[in-house]
PDB file as gemmi writes it, atoms N, CA and C in Angstrom:
CRYST1    1.000    1.000    1.000  90.00  90.00  90.00 P 1                      
ATOM      1  N   UNK A   1      34.982  12.141  66.577  1.00  0.00           N  
ATOM      2  CA  UNK A   1      33.421  11.953  66.037  1.00  0.00           C  
ATOM      3  C   UNK A   1      32.270  12.871  66.306  1.00  0.00           C  
ATOM      4  N   UNK A   2      31.314  12.682  65.003  1.00  0.00           N  
ATOM      5  CA  UNK A   2      30.546  14.228  65.626  1.00  0.00           C  
ATOM      6  C   UNK A   2      29.490  14.111  66.395  1.00  0.00           C  
ATOM      7  N   UNK A   3      28.969  15.254  67.185  1.00  0.00           N  
ATOM      8  CA  UNK A   3      28.157  14.536  67.959  1.00  0.00           C  
ATOM      9  C   UNK A   3      26.899  13.963  67.537  1.00  0.00           C  
ATOM     10  N   UNK A   4      25.932  13.010  68.174  1.00  0.00           N  
ATOM     11  CA  UNK A   4      24.762  12.629  68.167  1.00  0.00           C  
ATOM     12  C   UNK A   4      24.046  12.694  69.295  1.00  0.00           C  
ATOM     13  N   UNK A   5      22.644  12.526  69.016  1.00  0.00           N  
ATOM     14  CA  UNK A   5      21.709  12.445  69.725  1.00  0.00           C  
ATOM     15  C   UNK A   5      21.055  11.121  69.910  1.00  0.00           C  
ATOM     16  N   UNK A   6      20.604  10.743  70.741  1.00  0.00           N  
ATOM     17  CA  UNK A   6      19.981   9.645  71.022  1.00  0.00           C  
ATOM     18  C   UNK A   6      18.590   9.243  70.998  1.00  0.00           C  
ATOM     19  N   UNK A   7      18.122   8.903  69.893  1.00  0.00           N  
ATOM     20  CA  UNK A   7      16.356   8.655  69.644  1.00  0.00           C  
ATOM     21  C   UNK A   7      16.088   7.917  70.424  1.00  0.00           C  
ATOM     22  N   UNK A   8      14.954   7.754  71.625  1.00  0.00           N  
ATOM     23  CA  UNK A   8      14.701   6.952  71.779  1.00  0.00           C  
ATOM     24  C   UNK A   8      13.239   6.347  71.421  1.00  0.00           C  
ATOM     25  N   UNK A   9      12.366   5.592  71.724  1.00  0.00           N  
ATOM     26  CA  UNK A   9      11.055   5.287  71.444  1.00  0.00           C  
ATOM     27  C   UNK A   9      10.234   5.159  72.325  1.00  0.00           C  
ATOM     28  N   UNK A  10       9.173   5.229  72.627  1.00  0.00           N  
ATOM     29  CA  UNK A  10       8.092   5.199  73.838  1.00  0.00           C  
ATOM     30  C   UNK A  10       7.107   3.788  73.990  1.00  0.00           C  
ATOM     31  N   UNK A  11       7.817   2.544  73.188  1.00  0.00           N  
ATOM     32  CA  UNK A  11       7.831   1.810  73.165  1.00  0.00           C  
ATOM     33  C   UNK A  11       8.770   0.511  73.582  1.00  0.00           C  
ATOM     34  N   UNK A  12       8.263   0.096  74.960  1.00  0.00           N  
ATOM     35  CA  UNK A  12       8.965  -0.419  75.684  1.00  0.00           C  
ATOM     36  C   UNK A  12       9.977  -1.613  75.142  1.00  0.00           C  
ATOM     37  N   UNK A  13      11.164  -1.632  75.421  1.00  0.00           N  
ATOM     38  CA  UNK A  13      11.900  -2.636  75.441  1.00  0.00           C  
ATOM     39  C   UNK A  13      13.260  -2.898  73.993  1.00  0.00           C  
ATOM     40  N   UNK A  14      12.246  -1.601  73.017  1.00  0.00           N  
ATOM     41  CA  UNK A  14      13.071  -1.042  71.913  1.00  0.00           C  
ATOM     42  C   UNK A  14      14.308  -0.203  72.136  1.00  0.00           C  
ATOM     43  N   UNK A  15      15.243  -0.837  71.395  1.00  0.00           N  
ATOM     44  CA  UNK A  15      16.545  -0.077  71.477  1.00  0.00           C  
ATOM     45  C   UNK A  15      16.776   1.111  70.916  1.00  0.00           C  
ATOM     46  N   UNK A  16      17.210   2.289  71.302  1.00  0.00           N  
ATOM     47  CA  UNK A  16      17.351   3.726  70.973  1.00  0.00           C  
ATOM     48  C   UNK A  16      18.553   3.922  69.810  1.00  0.00           C  
ATOM     49  N   UNK A  17      18.029   4.443  68.862  1.00  0.00           N  
ATOM     50  CA  UNK A  17      19.200   4.423  67.937  1.00  0.00           C  
ATOM     51  C   UNK A  17      20.210   5.973  67.948  1.00  0.00           C  
ATOM     52  N   UNK A  18      20.962   5.936  67.516  1.00  0.00           N  
ATOM     53  CA  UNK A  18      21.910   7.779  67.353  1.00  0.00           C  
ATOM     54  C   UNK A  18      21.952   7.970  66.023  1.00  0.00           C  
ATOM     55  N   UNK A  19      21.682   9.413  65.906  1.00  0.00           N  
ATOM     56  CA  UNK A  19      21.780   9.976  64.272  1.00  0.00           C  
ATOM     57  C   UNK A  19      22.222  11.040  65.330  1.00  0.00           C  
ATOM     58  N   UNK A  20      23.256  12.194  63.782  1.00  0.00           N  
ATOM     59  CA  UNK A  20      24.049  13.206  64.081  1.00  0.00           C  
ATOM     60  C   UNK A  20      23.597  14.590  64.551  1.00  0.00           C  
ATOM     61  N   UNK A  21      23.821  15.577  65.742  1.00  0.00           N  
ATOM     62  CA  UNK A  21      22.734  16.202  65.859  1.00  0.00           C  
ATOM     63  C   UNK A  21      22.517  17.427  65.040  1.00  0.00           C  
ATOM     64  N   UNK A  22      23.111  17.691  64.440  1.00  0.00           N  
ATOM     65  CA  UNK A  22      23.023  18.321  63.597  1.00  0.00           C  
ATOM     66  C   UNK A  22      21.568  18.152  62.268  1.00  0.00           C  
ATOM     67  N   UNK A  23      21.591  16.778  62.155  1.00  0.00           N  
ATOM     68  CA  UNK A  23      20.288  16.218  61.454  1.00  0.00           C  
ATOM     69  C   UNK A  23      19.148  16.051  62.592  1.00  0.00           C  
ATOM     70  N   UNK A  24      19.570  15.903  63.883  1.00  0.00           N  
ATOM     71  CA  UNK A  24      18.072  15.732  64.495  1.00  0.00           C  
ATOM     72  C   UNK A  24      17.401  17.415  64.577  1.00  0.00           C  
ATOM     73  N   UNK A  25      18.082  18.318  64.832  1.00  0.00           N  
ATOM     74  CA  UNK A  25      18.110  19.844  64.888  1.00  0.00           C  
ATOM     75  C   UNK A  25      17.381  20.151  64.047  1.00  0.00           C  
ATOM     76  N   UNK A  26      17.689  19.802  62.671  1.00  0.00           N  
ATOM     77  CA  UNK A  26      16.817  20.360  61.204  1.00  0.00           C  
ATOM     78  C   UNK A  26      15.552  19.616  61.510  1.00  0.00           C  
ATOM     79  N   UNK A  27      15.422  18.457  62.148  1.00  0.00           N  
ATOM     80  CA  UNK A  27      14.324  17.284  61.691  1.00  0.00           C  
ATOM     81  C   UNK A  27      13.707  17.912  62.716  1.00  0.00           C  
ATOM     82  N   UNK A  28      14.134  18.037  63.746  1.00  0.00           N  
ATOM     83  CA  UNK A  28      13.411  18.879  65.370  1.00  0.00           C  
ATOM     84  C   UNK A  28      12.216  19.497  65.017  1.00  0.00           C  
ATOM     85  N   UNK A  29      13.152  21.057  64.264  1.00  0.00           N  
ATOM     86  CA  UNK A  29      12.667  22.130  63.584  1.00  0.00           C  
ATOM     87  C   UNK A  29      11.877  22.095  62.947  1.00  0.00           C  
ATOM     88  N   UNK A  30      11.934  21.148  61.943  1.00  0.00           N  
ATOM     89  CA  UNK A  30      10.768  21.250  60.858  1.00  0.00           C  
ATOM     90  C   UNK A  30       9.597  20.476  60.957  1.00  0.00           C  
ATOM     91  N   UNK A  31       9.866  19.923  61.932  1.00  0.00           N  
ATOM     92  CA  UNK A  31       8.594  19.208  62.420  1.00  0.00           C  
ATOM     93  C   UNK A  31       7.892  19.714  63.626  1.00  0.00           C  
ATOM     94  N   UNK A  32       8.964  20.370  64.582  1.00  0.00           N  
ATOM     95  CA  UNK A  32       7.376  21.471  65.099  1.00  0.00           C  
ATOM     96  C   UNK A  32       6.812  22.413  64.646  1.00  0.00           C  
ATOM     97  N   UNK A  33       7.467  22.958  63.416  1.00  0.00           N  
ATOM     98  CA  UNK A  33       6.867  24.054  62.423  1.00  0.00           C  
ATOM     99  C   UNK A  33       6.044  23.720  62.015  1.00  0.00           C  
ATOM    100  N   UNK A  34       5.768  22.527  61.169  1.00  0.00           N  
ATOM    101  CA  UNK A  34       4.283  22.254  60.294  1.00  0.00           C  
ATOM    102  C   UNK A  34       3.343  21.736  61.384  1.00  0.00           C  
ATOM    103  N   UNK A  35       3.675  21.099  62.716  1.00  0.00           N  
ATOM    104  CA  UNK A  35       2.515  20.619  63.558  1.00  0.00           C  
ATOM    105  C   UNK A  35       1.657  22.236  64.351  1.00  0.00           C  
ATOM    106  N   UNK A  36       0.324  21.835  64.333  1.00  0.00           N  
ATOM    107  CA  UNK A  36      -0.501  22.923  65.191  1.00  0.00           C  
ATOM    108  C   UNK A  36      -0.475  22.538  66.588  1.00  0.00           C  
ATOM    109  N   UNK A  37      -1.086  23.415  66.999  1.00  0.00           N  
ATOM    110  CA  UNK A  37      -1.076  23.390  68.463  1.00  0.00           C  
ATOM    111  C   UNK A  37      -2.278  23.456  69.453  1.00  0.00           C  
ATOM    112  N   UNK A  38      -3.517  22.894  67.968  1.00  0.00           N  
ATOM    113  CA  UNK A  38      -5.059  22.782  68.038  1.00  0.00           C  
ATOM    114  C   UNK A  38      -5.352  22.156  67.300  1.00  0.00           C  
ATOM    115  N   UNK A  39      -6.561  21.761  67.590  1.00  0.00           N  
ATOM    116  CA  UNK A  39      -7.137  21.353  66.679  1.00  0.00           C  
ATOM    117  C   UNK A  39      -7.233  20.100  66.139  1.00  0.00           C  
ATOM    118  N   UNK A  40      -7.206  18.984  65.171  1.00  0.00           N  
ATOM    119  CA  UNK A  40      -7.323  18.125  64.659  1.00  0.00           C  
ATOM    120  C   UNK A  40      -5.748  17.489  64.731  1.00  0.00           C  
ATOM    121  N   UNK A  41      -5.160  18.179  64.509  1.00  0.00           N  
ATOM    122  CA  UNK A  41      -3.794  17.573  64.121  1.00  0.00           C  
ATOM    123  C   UNK A  41      -3.298  17.029  63.140  1.00  0.00           C  
ATOM    124  N   UNK A  42      -2.258  16.944  62.808  1.00  0.00           N  
ATOM    125  CA  UNK A  42      -1.536  16.422  61.671  1.00  0.00           C  
ATOM    126  C   UNK A  42      -1.451  15.112  61.557  1.00  0.00           C  
ATOM    127  N   UNK A  43      -2.057  14.164  60.258  1.00  0.00           N  
ATOM    128  CA  UNK A  43      -1.642  12.762  60.013  1.00  0.00           C  
ATOM    129  C   UNK A  43      -0.017  12.937  60.097  1.00  0.00           C  
ATOM    130  N   UNK A  44      -0.545  11.684  60.777  1.00  0.00           N  
ATOM    131  CA  UNK A  44       1.282  10.762  60.699  1.00  0.00           C  
ATOM    132  C   UNK A  44       1.866  10.792  59.320  1.00  0.00           C  
ATOM    133  N   UNK A  45       0.825   9.707  58.624  1.00  0.00           N  
ATOM    134  CA  UNK A  45       1.601   9.729  56.878  1.00  0.00           C  
ATOM    135  C   UNK A  45       1.432  10.702  56.360  1.00  0.00           C  
ATOM    136  N   UNK A  46       1.601  12.190  56.946  1.00  0.00           N  
ATOM    137  CA  UNK A  46       1.448  13.154  55.728  1.00  0.00           C  
ATOM    138  C   UNK A  46       2.670  14.239  56.525  1.00  0.00           C  
ATOM    139  N   UNK A  47       3.174  13.143  57.579  1.00  0.00           N  
ATOM    140  CA  UNK A  47       4.286  14.423  58.132  1.00  0.00           C  
ATOM    141  C   UNK A  47       5.273  14.297  57.375  1.00  0.00           C  
ATOM    142  N   UNK A  48       5.873  13.607  56.759  1.00  0.00           N  
ATOM    143  CA  UNK A  48       6.960  13.446  55.710  1.00  0.00           C  
ATOM    144  C   UNK A  48       6.908  14.441  54.632  1.00  0.00           C  
ATOM    145  N   UNK A  49       6.046  14.564  53.927  1.00  0.00           N  
ATOM    146  CA  UNK A  49       4.976  15.578  53.001  1.00  0.00           C  
ATOM    147  C   UNK A  49       5.567  16.748  53.647  1.00  0.00           C  
ATOM    148  N   UNK A  50       4.903  17.212  54.721  1.00  0.00           N  
ATOM    149  CA  UNK A  50       4.652  18.545  55.070  1.00  0.00           C  
ATOM    150  C   UNK A  50       6.107  18.764  55.777  1.00  0.00           C  
ATOM    151  N   UNK A  51       6.966  17.931  56.139  1.00  0.00           N  
ATOM    152  CA  UNK A  51       8.467  18.582  56.573  1.00  0.00           C  
ATOM    153  C   UNK A  51       9.643  18.512  55.381  1.00  0.00           C  
ATOM    154  N   UNK A  52       9.158  17.989  54.354  1.00  0.00           N  
ATOM    155  CA  UNK A  52      10.385  17.826  52.884  1.00  0.00           C  
ATOM    156  C   UNK A  52      10.248  19.084  52.471  1.00  0.00           C  
ATOM    157  N   UNK A  53       9.864  19.957  52.572  1.00  0.00           N  
ATOM    158  CA  UNK A  53       9.895  21.658  51.779  1.00  0.00           C  
ATOM    159  C   UNK A  53      10.573  22.511  53.057  1.00  0.00           C  
ATOM    160  N   UNK A  54      11.177  21.863  54.136  1.00  0.00           N  
ATOM    161  CA  UNK A  54      11.740  22.441  55.323  1.00  0.00           C  
ATOM    162  C   UNK A  54      13.047  22.028  55.171  1.00  0.00           C  
ATOM    163  N   UNK A  55      13.247  21.213  54.915  1.00  0.00           N  
ATOM    164  CA  UNK A  55      14.468  19.945  54.883  1.00  0.00           C  
ATOM    165  C   UNK A  55      15.635  20.413  53.622  1.00  0.00           C  
ATOM    166  N   UNK A  56      16.553  20.177  53.716  1.00  0.00           N  
ATOM    167  CA  UNK A  56      17.653  20.570  52.501  1.00  0.00           C  
ATOM    168  C   UNK A  56      17.588  18.807  51.967  1.00  0.00           C  
ATOM    169  N   UNK A  57      17.477  19.010  50.655  1.00  0.00           N  
ATOM    170  CA  UNK A  57      17.245  17.338  49.781  1.00  0.00           C  
ATOM    171  C   UNK A  57      18.028  16.394  49.856  1.00  0.00           C  
ATOM    172  N   UNK A  58      19.263  16.771  50.450  1.00  0.00           N  
ATOM    173  CA  UNK A  58      19.757  15.800  50.304  1.00  0.00           C  
ATOM    174  C   UNK A  58      20.294  15.228  51.714  1.00  0.00           C  
ATOM    175  N   UNK A  59      19.805  15.345  52.672  1.00  0.00           N  
ATOM    176  CA  UNK A  59      19.548  15.368  54.072  1.00  0.00           C  
ATOM    177  C   UNK A  59      19.677  14.099  54.792  1.00  0.00           C  
ATOM    178  N   UNK A  60      19.132  13.059  53.665  1.00  0.00           N  
ATOM    179  CA  UNK A  60      19.027  11.609  53.971  1.00  0.00           C  
ATOM    180  C   UNK A  60      17.642  10.775  53.624  1.00  0.00           C  
ATOM    181  N   UNK A  61      17.272   9.757  54.376  1.00  0.00           N  
ATOM    182  CA  UNK A  61      15.822   8.821  54.282  1.00  0.00           C  
ATOM    183  C   UNK A  61      14.810  10.143  54.820  1.00  0.00           C  
ATOM    184  N   UNK A  62      14.178  11.109  54.327  1.00  0.00           N  
ATOM    185  CA  UNK A  62      13.119  11.370  55.477  1.00  0.00           C  
ATOM    186  C   UNK A  62      12.019  10.419  55.717  1.00  0.00           C  
ATOM    187  N   UNK A  63      11.318   9.622  55.269  1.00  0.00           N  
ATOM    188  CA  UNK A  63      10.753   8.861  56.464  1.00  0.00           C  
ATOM    189  C   UNK A  63      11.102   8.175  57.161  1.00  0.00           C  
ATOM    190  N   UNK A  64      12.438   7.864  57.304  1.00  0.00           N  
ATOM    191  CA  UNK A  64      13.137   7.295  58.564  1.00  0.00           C  
ATOM    192  C   UNK A  64      13.630   8.082  59.932  1.00  0.00           C  
ATOM    193  N   UNK A  65      14.244   9.788  59.023  1.00  0.00           N  
ATOM    194  CA  UNK A  65      14.342  10.153  59.900  1.00  0.00           C  
ATOM    195  C   UNK A  65      13.250  11.037  61.040  1.00  0.00           C  
ATOM    196  N   UNK A  66      12.201  11.682  59.945  1.00  0.00           N  
ATOM    197  CA  UNK A  66      11.321  12.051  60.540  1.00  0.00           C  
ATOM    198  C   UNK A  66      10.466  10.914  61.763  1.00  0.00           C  
ATOM    199  N   UNK A  67      10.250   9.542  61.608  1.00  0.00           N  
ATOM    200  CA  UNK A  67      10.269   8.751  62.348  1.00  0.00           C  
ATOM    201  C   UNK A  67      10.782   8.501  63.656  1.00  0.00           C  
ATOM    202  N   UNK A  68      12.216   8.712  63.321  1.00  0.00           N  
ATOM    203  CA  UNK A  68      12.870   8.184  64.277  1.00  0.00           C  
ATOM    204  C   UNK A  68      12.913   9.682  64.995  1.00  0.00           C  
ATOM    205  N   UNK A  69      13.227  10.818  64.449  1.00  0.00           N  
ATOM    206  CA  UNK A  69      12.989  12.116  65.293  1.00  0.00           C  
ATOM    207  C   UNK A  69      11.402  12.461  66.142  1.00  0.00           C  
ATOM    208  N   UNK A  70      10.468  11.776  65.605  1.00  0.00           N  
ATOM    209  CA  UNK A  70       8.830  12.293  66.196  1.00  0.00           C  
ATOM    210  C   UNK A  70       9.065  11.353  67.376  1.00  0.00           C  
ATOM    211  N   UNK A  71       9.500  10.179  67.372  1.00  0.00           N  
ATOM    212  CA  UNK A  71       9.325   9.354  68.544  1.00  0.00           C  
ATOM    213  C   UNK A  71      10.258   9.711  69.651  1.00  0.00           C  
ATOM    214  N   UNK A  72      11.291  10.347  69.556  1.00  0.00           N  
ATOM    215  CA  UNK A  72      12.490  10.947  70.556  1.00  0.00           C  
ATOM    216  C   UNK A  72      11.505  12.138  70.945  1.00  0.00           C  
ATOM    217  N   UNK A  73      10.530  12.808  70.374  1.00  0.00           N  
ATOM    218  CA  UNK A  73       9.873  13.993  70.537  1.00  0.00           C  
ATOM    219  C   UNK A  73       8.684  13.513  71.291  1.00  0.00           C  
ATOM    220  N   UNK A  74       8.124  12.436  71.106  1.00  0.00           N  
ATOM    221  CA  UNK A  74       7.111  11.840  71.927  1.00  0.00           C  
ATOM    222  C   UNK A  74       7.707  11.941  73.213  1.00  0.00           C  
ATOM    223  N   UNK A  75       8.820  11.432  73.544  1.00  0.00           N  
ATOM    224  CA  UNK A  75       9.553  10.834  74.572  1.00  0.00           C  
ATOM    225  C   UNK A  75       9.985  12.160  75.350  1.00  0.00           C  
ATOM    226  N   UNK A  76      10.410  13.111  75.082  1.00  0.00           N  
ATOM    227  CA  UNK A  76      10.438  14.221  75.448  1.00  0.00           C  
ATOM    228  C   UNK A  76       9.452  14.765  75.385  1.00  0.00           C  
ATOM    229  N   UNK A  77       8.008  14.511  75.396  1.00  0.00           N  
ATOM    230  CA  UNK A  77       6.870  15.558  75.822  1.00  0.00           C  
ATOM    231  C   UNK A  77       6.845  16.921  74.560  1.00  0.00           C  
ATOM    232  N   UNK A  78       7.368  16.554  73.747  1.00  0.00           N  
ATOM    233  CA  UNK A  78       7.416  17.860  73.026  1.00  0.00           C  
ATOM    234  C   UNK A  78       6.280  17.768  71.969  1.00  0.00           C  
ATOM    235  N   UNK A  79       5.673  16.607  71.621  1.00  0.00           N  
ATOM    236  CA  UNK A  79       4.652  16.496  70.706  1.00  0.00           C  
ATOM    237  C   UNK A  79       3.652  15.463  71.380  1.00  0.00           C  
ATOM    238  N   UNK A  80       2.612  15.697  71.115  1.00  0.00           N  
ATOM    239  CA  UNK A  80       2.040  14.268  71.448  1.00  0.00           C  
ATOM    240  C   UNK A  80       0.607  13.825  70.616  1.00  0.00           C  
ATOM    241  N   UNK A  81       0.578  12.615  70.753  1.00  0.00           N  
ATOM    242  CA  UNK A  81      -0.515  12.024  70.019  1.00  0.00           C  
ATOM    243  C   UNK A  81      -2.089  12.305  70.269  1.00  0.00           C  
ATOM    244  N   UNK A  82      -2.687  12.743  69.248  1.00  0.00           N  
ATOM    245  CA  UNK A  82      -4.006  13.179  69.782  1.00  0.00           C  
ATOM    246  C   UNK A  82      -4.751  11.596  70.047  1.00  0.00           C  
ATOM    247  N   UNK A  83      -5.380  12.082  71.523  1.00  0.00           N  
ATOM    248  CA  UNK A  83      -6.206  10.859  72.149  1.00  0.00           C  
ATOM    249  C   UNK A  83      -7.341   9.824  70.987  1.00  0.00           C  
ATOM    250  N   UNK A  84      -7.194   8.825  71.004  1.00  0.00           N  
ATOM    251  CA  UNK A  84      -8.636   8.120  70.505  1.00  0.00           C  
ATOM    252  C   UNK A  84      -8.033   8.234  68.401  1.00  0.00           C  
ATOM    253  N   UNK A  85      -7.128   9.008  68.162  1.00  0.00           N  
ATOM    254  CA  UNK A  85      -7.557   9.524  66.978  1.00  0.00           C  
ATOM    255  C   UNK A  85      -6.595   8.150  65.949  1.00  0.00           C  
ATOM    256  N   UNK A  86      -7.577   7.398  65.233  1.00  0.00           N  
ATOM    257  CA  UNK A  86      -7.551   6.226  64.195  1.00  0.00           C  
ATOM    258  C   UNK A  86      -7.459   6.880  62.668  1.00  0.00           C  
ATOM    259  N   UNK A  87      -6.674   6.664  62.044  1.00  0.00           N  
ATOM    260  CA  UNK A  87      -4.811   6.689  62.253  1.00  0.00           C  
ATOM    261  C   UNK A  87      -4.305   7.889  63.093  1.00  0.00           C  
ATOM    262  N   UNK A  88      -3.568   7.842  63.600  1.00  0.00           N  
ATOM    263  CA  UNK A  88      -2.867   8.548  64.661  1.00  0.00           C  
ATOM    264  C   UNK A  88      -2.156  10.237  63.496  1.00  0.00           C  
ATOM    265  N   UNK A  89      -2.735  10.983  65.109  1.00  0.00           N  
ATOM    266  CA  UNK A  89      -2.161  12.311  64.708  1.00  0.00           C  
ATOM    267  C   UNK A  89      -1.433  12.904  65.089  1.00  0.00           C  
ATOM    268  N   UNK A  90      -0.985  14.574  64.995  1.00  0.00           N  
ATOM    269  CA  UNK A  90       0.298  14.588  66.046  1.00  0.00           C  
ATOM    270  C   UNK A  90      -0.185  16.197  66.309  1.00  0.00           C  
ATOM    271  N   UNK A  91      -0.217  16.399  67.680  1.00  0.00           N  
ATOM    272  CA  UNK A  91       0.081  18.151  67.935  1.00  0.00           C  
ATOM    273  C   UNK A  91       1.356  18.181  68.797  1.00  0.00           C  
ATOM    274  N   UNK A  92       1.825  19.372  68.792  1.00  0.00           N  
ATOM    275  CA  UNK A  92       2.564  20.123  69.651  1.00  0.00           C  
ATOM    276  C   UNK A  92       1.891  19.821  71.394  1.00  0.00           C  
ATOM    277  N   UNK A  93       2.745  19.808  71.947  1.00  0.00           N  
ATOM    278  CA  UNK A  93       2.765  19.789  73.530  1.00  0.00           C  
ATOM    279  C   UNK A  93       1.685  20.335  73.853  1.00  0.00           C  
ATOM    280  N   UNK A  94       1.007  20.103  75.002  1.00  0.00           N  
ATOM    281  CA  UNK A  94       0.697  21.678  75.635  1.00  0.00           C  
ATOM    282  C   UNK A  94      -0.401  21.821  75.040  1.00  0.00           C  
ATOM    283  N   UNK A  95      -0.808  21.224  73.744  1.00  0.00           N  
ATOM    284  CA  UNK A  95      -2.304  21.492  72.216  1.00  0.00           C  
ATOM    285  C   UNK A  95      -3.344  20.594  73.297  1.00  0.00           C  
ATOM    286  N   UNK A  96      -4.558  21.062  72.788  1.00  0.00           N  
ATOM    287  CA  UNK A  96      -5.823  20.449  72.768  1.00  0.00           C  
ATOM    288  C   UNK A  96      -6.403  20.343  71.416  1.00  0.00           C  
ATOM    289  N   UNK A  97      -6.512  18.877  71.420  1.00  0.00           N  
ATOM    290  CA  UNK A  97      -7.726  18.629  69.906  1.00  0.00           C  
ATOM    291  C   UNK A  97      -9.371  19.182  70.819  1.00  0.00           C  
ATOM    292  N   UNK A  98      -9.740  19.105  69.003  1.00  0.00           N  
ATOM    293  CA  UNK A  98     -10.753  19.926  69.457  1.00  0.00           C  
ATOM    294  C   UNK A  98     -11.772  18.543  69.446  1.00  0.00           C  
TER     295      UNK A  98                                                      
END                                                                             
């Protein structure tokens, strides 16, 4: 059995899913690469488009993996949602919105 990573969600009551550790690492690296440390952040709806060039074309369903890994990174505290931003915007953790 391949190494897997449990991906949780900040929503209470939701069951975690597991994905291959290599895929998790690739998506984590791509997401952290495209998110700024400060400013207005990146719109969640633009995240898939921004990470796609940093991933192999045959890696799987980009929207599903981006969402799954993004939620786990939020739980880990590596990324944050910009407070009160509608629609949702994201920054690297420790960053500040303008």
